[in-house]
TIRO-755130 format. One line per 10 residues: their letters; for each residue x, y, z of N, C-alpha, C. Coordinates in Angstrom, 3 decimals. Layout:
A	X,Y,Z,X,Y,Z,X,Y,Z; ... .
END
This chain:
XXXXXXXXXX	-1.963,51.829,-48.445,-1.462,52.276,-47.174,-1.993,51.412,-46.021; -3.181,50.919,-46.182,-3.737,50.093,-45.128,-2.969,48.790,-45.000; -2.423,48.274,-46.119,-1.634,47.058,-46.042,-0.340,47.285,-45.299; 0.319,48.399,-45.500,1.576,48.669,-44.809,1.348,48.916,-43.325; 0.241,49.516,-42.951,-0.055,49.715,-41.528,-0.563,48.417,-40.895; -1.066,47.531,-41.717,-1.572,46.254,-41.249,-0.442,45.298,-40.871; 0.702,45.419,-41.516,1.846,44.541,-41.248,2.338,44.689,-39.809; 2.546,45.905,-39.305,2.963,46.007,-37.891,1.928,45.412,-36.936; 0.647,45.554,-37.271,-0.401,44.966,-36.419,-0.291,43.448,-36.420; -0.056,42.889,-37.600,0.113,41.442,-37.694,1.329,40.985,-36.907 .
XXXXXXXXXX	2.420,41.726,-37.029,3.635,41.389,-36.284,3.362,41.470,-34.788; 2.667,42.507,-34.362,2.322,42.643,-32.937,1.475,41.460,-32.465; 0.482,41.079,-33.296,-0.366,39.947,-32.924,0.447,38.654,-32.857; 1.329,38.473,-33.824,2.177,37.279,-33.819,3.082,37.262,-32.585; 3.640,38.411,-32.250,4.488,38.487,-31.056,3.673,38.209,-29.796; 2.460,38.762,-29.734,1.588,38.518,-28.573,1.180,37.040,-28.502; 0.880,36.458,-29.666,0.544,35.040,-29.693,1.726,34.187,-29.246; 2.926,34.578,-29.680,4.126,33.834,-29.265,4.312,33.939,-27.757; 4.087,35.110,-27.202,4.200,35.296,-25.745,3.156,34.438,-25.043; 1.924,34.462,-25.548,0.860,33.644,-24.951,1.217,32.161,-24.995 .
XXXXXXXXXX	1.775,31.726,-26.119,2.177,30.324,-26.233,3.280,29.982,-25.237; 4.248,30.885,-25.088,5.331,30.642,-24.122,4.778,30.546,-22.706; 3.852,31.414,-22.360,3.243,31.386,-21.026,2.465,30.083,-20.835; 1.712,29.692,-21.860,0.926,28.458,-21.772,1.840,27.242,-21.626; 2.907,27.200,-22.414,3.854,26.084,-22.325,4.520,26.067,-20.957; 4.882,27.234,-20.455,5.503,27.308,-19.127,4.539,26.791,-18.051; 3.273,27.166,-18.155,2.275,26.693,-17.188,2.102,25.182,-17.295; 2.102,24.657,-18.515,1.983,23.205,-18.702,3.184,22.474,-18.106; 4.368,23.036,-18.305,5.577,22.419,-17.739,5.499,22.432,-16.216; 5.076,23.553,-15.649,4.949,23.635,-14.187,3.931,22.625,-13.674 .
XXXXXXXXXX	2.800,22.518,-14.352,1.772,21.562,-13.945,2.296,20.138,-14.046; 3.021,19.854,-15.113,3.588,18.526,-15.295,4.578,18.203,-14.180; 5.390,19.175,-13.800,6.357,18.959,-12.719,5.641,18.670,-11.401; 4.566,19.416,-11.137,3.793,19.189,-9.903,3.190,17.789,-9.920; 2.610,17.400,-11.057,2.027,16.063,-11.158,3.097,14.987,-11.001; 4.260,15.217,-11.574,5.346,14.238,-11.458,5.762,14.072,-9.996; 5.881,15.197,-9.268,6.226,15.117,-7.836,5.143,14.367,-7.068; 3.878,14.655,-7.395,2.774,13.961,-6.720,2.802,12.465,-6.998; 3.093,12.099,-8.232,3.172,10.681,-8.589,4.317,10.015,-7.837; 5.457,10.698,-7.730,6.588,10.127,-6.996,6.237,9.934,-5.523 .
XXXXXXXXXX	5.547,10.902,-4.933,5.127,10.791,-3.531,4.132,9.640,-3.378; 3.183,9.540,-4.304,2.217,8.441,-4.240,2.922,7.095,-4.360; 3.901,6.999,-5.248,4.644,5.743,-5.394,5.394,5.403,-4.112; 6.001,6.420,-3.473,6.685,6.163,-2.201,5.696,5.698,-1.144; 4.537,6.333,-1.103,3.518,5.928,-0.128,3.027,4.510,-0.401; 2.878,4.169,-1.658,2.459,2.809,-2.013,3.519,1.810,-1.558; 4.785,2.136,-1.781,5.868,1.237,-1.355,5.870,1.075,0.163; 5.680,2.174,0.885,5.631,2.111,2.354,4.451,1.251,2.798; 3.285,1.485,2.191,2.098,0.699,2.545,2.307,-0.777,2.224; 2.949,-1.065,1.108,3.202,-2.463,0.743,4.128,-3.124,1.760 .
XXXXXXXXXX	5.161,-2.382,2.194,6.059,-2.938,3.217,5.297,-3.175,4.521; 4.417,-2.247,4.880,3.617,-2.424,6.098,2.697,-3.632,5.976; 2.072,-3.788,4.826,1.193,-4.938,4.600,1.994,-6.233,4.670; 3.171,-6.239,4.036,4.023,-7.429,4.085,4.412,-7.769,5.518; 4.740,-6.738,6.307,5.115,-6.971,7.702,3.928,-7.515,8.492; 2.738,-6.961,8.247,1.552,-7.451,8.952,1.245,-8.889,8.560; 1.372,-9.199,7.279,1.129,-10.577,6.841,2.131,-11.537,7.464; 3.365,-11.096,7.575,4.382,-11.942,8.200,4.041,-12.174,9.673; 3.615,-11.114,10.369,3.217,-11.268,11.769,2.005,-12.190,11.899; 1.051,-12.039,10.995,-0.133,-12.892,11.040,0.242,-14.350,10.774 .
XXXXXXXXXX	1.139,-14.565,9.840,1.584,-15.926,9.539,2.281,-16.536,10.745; 3.148,-15.751,11.379,3.835,-16.248,12.576,2.841,-16.542,13.687; 1.852,-15.674,13.846,0.836,-15.890,14.885,0.048,-17.160,14.609; -0.318,-17.370,13.351,-1.041,-18.598,13.002,-0.199,-19.836,13.268; 1.085,-19.753,12.955,1.964,-20.892,13.222,2.045,-21.163,14.721; 2.133,-20.103,15.522,2.165,-20.284,16.982,0.850,-20.875,17.477; -0.257,-20.399,16.904,-1.560,-20.925,17.304,-1.670,-22.407,16.964; -1.128,-22.806,15.834,-1.157,-24.225,15.467,-0.343,-25.053,16.459; 0.796,-24.524,16.899,1.620,-25.221,17.887,0.852,-25.337,19.204; 0.214,-24.229,19.605,-0.563,-24.241,20.854,-1.716,-25.233,20.733 .
XXXXXXXXXX	-2.372,-25.246,19.566,-3.473,-26.188,19.354,-2.987,-27.636,19.483; -1.829,-27.923,18.890,-1.272,-29.270,19.005,-0.938,-29.593,20.456; -0.381,-28.613,21.174,-0.081,-28.826,22.593,-1.363,-29.107,23.382; -2.409,-28.350,23.092,-3.683,-28.548,23.794,-4.239,-29.941,23.505; -4.193,-30.329,22.247,-4.682,-31.677,21.897,-3.863,-32.750,22.605; -2.567,-32.546,22.672,-1.710,-33.498,23.387,-2.067,-33.552,24.858; -2.310,-32.377,25.453,-2.700,-32.343,26.868,-4.063,-32.992,27.079; -4.989,-32.764,26.169,-6.310,-33.401,26.282,-6.181,-34.924,26.210; -5.359,-35.382,25.305,-5.135,-36.824,25.181,-4.521,-37.368,26.464; -3.539,-36.664,26.990,-2.884,-37.089,28.240,-3.880,-37.073,29.391 .
XXXXXXXXXX	-4.731,-36.047,29.466,-5.741,-35.970,30.525,-6.723,-37.139,30.427; -7.142,-37.458,29.211,-8.051,-38.590,29.027,-7.387,-39.885,29.495; -6.123,-40.059,29.161,-5.390,-41.264,29.554,-5.309,-41.342,31.078; -4.994,-40.208,31.705,-4.902,-40.187,33.175,-6.267,-40.474,33.790; -7.328,-39.869,33.254,-8.670,-40.129,33.776,-9.054,-41.590,33.616; -8.708,-42.162,32.480,-8.997,-43.594,32.268,-8.278,-44.439,33.307; -7.020,-44.116,33.579,-6.248,-44.869,34.585,-6.885,-44.716,35.957; -7.255,-43.451,36.299,-7.866,-43.213,37.613,-9.214,-43.901,37.734; -10.002,-43.870,36.679,-11.302,-44.535,36.724,-11.132,-46.052,36.834; -10.124,-46.580,36.178,-9.886,-48.020,36.238,-9.449,-48.397,37.656 .
XXXXXX	-8.640,-47.560,38.312,-8.225,-47.828,39.689,-9.429,-47.802,40.633; -10.321,-46.798,40.386,-11.511,-46.692,41.229,-12.407,-47.914,41.092; -12.527,-48.426,39.896,-13.363,-49.620,39.715,-12.678,-50.855,40.286; -11.353,-50.886,40.237,-10.616,-52.023,40.801,-10.704,-51.998,42.332; -10.694,-50.797,42.920,-10.764,-50.653,44.368,-12.153,-50.982,44.902; -13.113,-50.790,44.094,-14.499,-51.002,44.573,-14.871,-52.434,44.637 .
END
C-alpha cells in the first residue's frame, strides 16, 4: 500500500520539479533578453563613440595641416624680413 500511495507523491514531485524548471528557464530567458538589450545598447554607444573619435581625429588632422601652412607662412615672412633688413642695413652702410 505504501508503494501505491508513493506514486502520487512522486508524480506531484515530478510536476513540481517541472514547474520549477519552467520558472528557472523563463528567468534565464528573461535575463538573456536583458543582457542582449544591454549588449546592443553598448554596441550602439561604442559606434557613437567611434564616430566621435573619428570626427575629433579629422579635426585634429585638419588643424595640424593648417598649423603647418601657418608655420610655412611664418618662415616665409621671417625670410622676407631678413632680406628686407639686409637691404636696409646695406643702404645704411652705403649712406654712411
